[in-house]
C-alpha positions in Angstrom: 3.2 -7.5 -0.8 -0.1 -8.5 0.8 -1.0 -6.7 4.0 -2.8 -9.7 5.4 -1.8 -13.3 4.9 -5.1 -14.7 6.1 -7.2 -15.8 3.1 -10.8 -14.6 3.0 -13.9 -15.6 1.1 -15.8 -12.6 -0.2 -19.4 -12.6 -1.3 -22.5 -10.4 -1.6 -24.7 -10.5 1.5 -27.6 -11.8 -0.6 -25.3 -14.6 -1.9 -26.1 -13.6 -5.5 -23.5 -14.2 -8.2 -21.6 -11.2 -9.3 -19.4 -10.3 -12.3 -16.0 -8.7 -12.3 -14.9 -6.1 -14.8 -12.3 -7.6 -17.1 -10.4 -6.8 -20.3 -8.9 -9.1 -22.9 -6.9 -8.8 -26.1 -6.1 -11.2 -28.9 -2.9 -10.8 -30.8 -2.0 -12.7 -33.9 1.7 -13.4 -34.0 3.2 -13.4 -37.6 4.2 -17.0 -37.3 0.5 -17.9 -37.0 0.1 -18.2 -33.3 -2.8 -16.5 -31.5 -2.0 -15.1 -28.1 -4.8 -14.1 -25.7 -4.3 -12.1 -22.6 -6.9 -11.4 -19.9 -6.9 -9.1 -16.8 -9.4 -8.3 -14.0 -9.8 -4.5 -13.6 -9.1 -3.3 -10.1 -9.9 -0.1 -8.1 -9.2 1.3 -4.7 -10.7 -0.9 -1.9 -14.0 -0.2 -0.2 -14.0 0.1 3.6 -14.5 -3.6 4.1 -11.6 -4.7 1.9 -9.2 -1.9 2.9 -7.9 -3.6 6.1 -6.8 -6.6 4.1 -5.8 -5.3 0.7 -4.9 -2.1 -1.1 -6.9 -2.9 -4.3 -10.1 -4.8 -5.1 -11.6 -6.1 -8.3 -14.3 -3.9 -9.9 -17.6 -5.6 -9.3 -20.2 -4.7 -11.9 -23.9 -4.3 -11.1 -26.2 -6.3 -13.3 -27.6 -3.1 -14.8 -24.0 -2.2 -15.9 -23.2 -5.5 -17.7 -24.4 -4.4 -21.1 -22.6 -1.1 -20.9 -19.3 -2.7 -19.8 -19.5 -5.0 -22.8 -20.5 -2.3 -25.2 -18.0 -0.2 -27.3 -18.6 2.7 -24.8 -15.4 4.8 -25.2 -15.2 5.8 -21.5 -16.6 3.5 -18.9 -14.4 4.9 -16.1 -17.4 5.8 -13.9 -18.1 2.0 -13.6 -14.6 1.5 -12.2 -15.2 2.2 -8.5 -15.4 0.2 -5.3 -18.6 -1.8 -4.8 -20.8 -0.8 -1.9 -19.3 -2.4 1.2 -22.6 -2.8 3.1 -23.8 -5.1 0.4 -20.8 -7.4 0.8 -19.6 -9.9 3.4 -16.3 -11.7 4.1 -15.1 -14.5 6.4 -11.7 -16.1 7.0 -11.1 -19.4 5.3 -8.5 -22.2 5.7 -5.6 -22.4 3.3 -6.3 -26.0 2.4 
């Protein structure tokens, strides 16, 4: 259950676009149907997100994009909270 029912917009302070770590898988069913599943990878929250949520998406730094997309067998060191001081958030309306 969400700890806070107020919706928030979250961005980087410099307003640059950011990428989230994700995984996907394609499975071919024997009857000929392809099923694709996708998930956003999450981690513990940073100090900005913690008051409103107990998890946050893993935000990748541009210098880590290539590694995340590579066949690296162990990218766990990339799966950590993004630096809170580089982020901002503000409440938004539900509509």
